[in-house]
C-alpha positions in Angstrom: 56.0 11.5 -18.0 53.4 9.9 -15.7 55.0 11.3 -12.6 54.0 14.9 -13.2 50.3 13.9 -13.8 50.4 11.8 -10.6 51.8 14.8 -8.6 49.1 17.1 -10.0 46.5 14.6 -9.0 47.9 14.3 -5.5 47.9 18.1 -5.3 44.3 18.3 -6.4 43.2 15.6 -3.9 45.0 17.3 -1.0 43.4 20.6 -1.9 40.0 19.0 -1.9 40.7 17.4 1.5 41.9 20.7 2.9 38.8 22.5 1.5 36.5 19.9 3.0 38.1 20.0 6.4 38.7 23.7 6.7 35.8 25.4 4.8 32.9 22.9 4.6 33.4 21.7 8.2 32.9 25.2 9.5 29.8 25.8 7.3 27.8 22.7 7.9 26.0 22.2 11.2 26.8 19.3 13.4 25.1 16.1 12.4 21.8 15.2 14.0 21.5 12.6 16.6 21.7 9.0 15.3 18.5 7.4 14.3 16.8 5.3 16.9 16.1 1.6 16.3 12.5 1.5 15.0 12.2 -2.2 15.6 12.9 -1.9 19.3 9.3 -1.1 20.3 7.5 -3.2 17.7 7.1 -6.1 20.1 5.5 -3.9 22.7 3.1 -2.4 20.2 2.1 -5.9 18.9 1.5 -7.1 22.5 -0.7 -4.1 23.3 -2.8 -4.6 20.1 -3.3 -8.3 20.5 -6.3 -8.2 22.9 -8.1 -5.5 20.9 -7.6 -7.6 17.7 -9.0 -10.7 19.3 -12.0 -8.7 20.7 -12.7 -7.4 17.2 -12.6 -10.8 15.6 -14.8 -12.3 18.4 -17.3 -9.5 17.9 -17.4 -10.1 14.1 -17.9 -13.9 14.7 -20.8 -13.4 17.1 -24.3 -14.3 16.1 -25.7 -11.8 13.6 -28.8 -11.4 15.7 -27.0 -10.3 18.8 -26.0 -6.9 17.4 -26.2 -5.4 14.0 -29.1 -7.5 12.7 -30.1 -4.7 10.3 -26.6 -4.8 8.8 -26.7 -8.5 8.2 -30.2 -8.3 6.7 -29.1 -5.5 4.4 -26.1 -7.5 3.3 -28.2 -10.6 2.7 -30.7 -8.7 0.6 -27.8 -7.1 -1.4 -26.3 -10.5 -2.0 -29.7 -11.9 -3.2 -30.1 -9.0 -5.6 -26.6 -9.6 -7.0 -27.1 -13.3 -7.3 -30.5 -12.7 -9.0 -29.0 -10.3 -11.5 -26.2 -12.7 -12.2 -28.6 -15.6 -12.8 -30.8 -13.5 -15.0 -28.0 -12.1 -17.2 -25.5 -14.9 -17.2 -26.7 -16.2 -20.5 -27.7 -13.6 -22.9 -29.7 -14.7 -25.9 -27.8 -14.9 -29.2 -29.2 -12.6 -31.9 -28.1 -12.6 -35.5 -27.8 -9.3 -37.3 -30.0 -10.7 -40.1 -32.8 -11.3 -37.6 -32.6 -7.8 -36.4 -32.7 -6.3 -39.9 -35.5 -8.6 -41.2 -38.8 -6.8 -41.7 -41.3 -7.7 -39.0 -44.2 -8.2 -41.5 -43.8 -11.8 -41.5 
């Protein structure tokens, strides 16, 4: 009894293969060109960026008074303000609800 089912399955598979080869192959366009290896040019790109990266790092490490002194001064003032606020509010005084609700008459 298994033989008729197997033959039916073979027939269905052969029809699918025929459909794919004859019908779908004619409908679908040819496949696009294969993808290029994206890693091939990474070494060249890294080598071209290296000098620019070192120049940027060197410019950042220069003395702050050579260029951009205003930016450094502004950053220092902002840091002092943040540190001052942190120091001022790091320990908030403890207040009990009973103290807040007590009459102020004394």
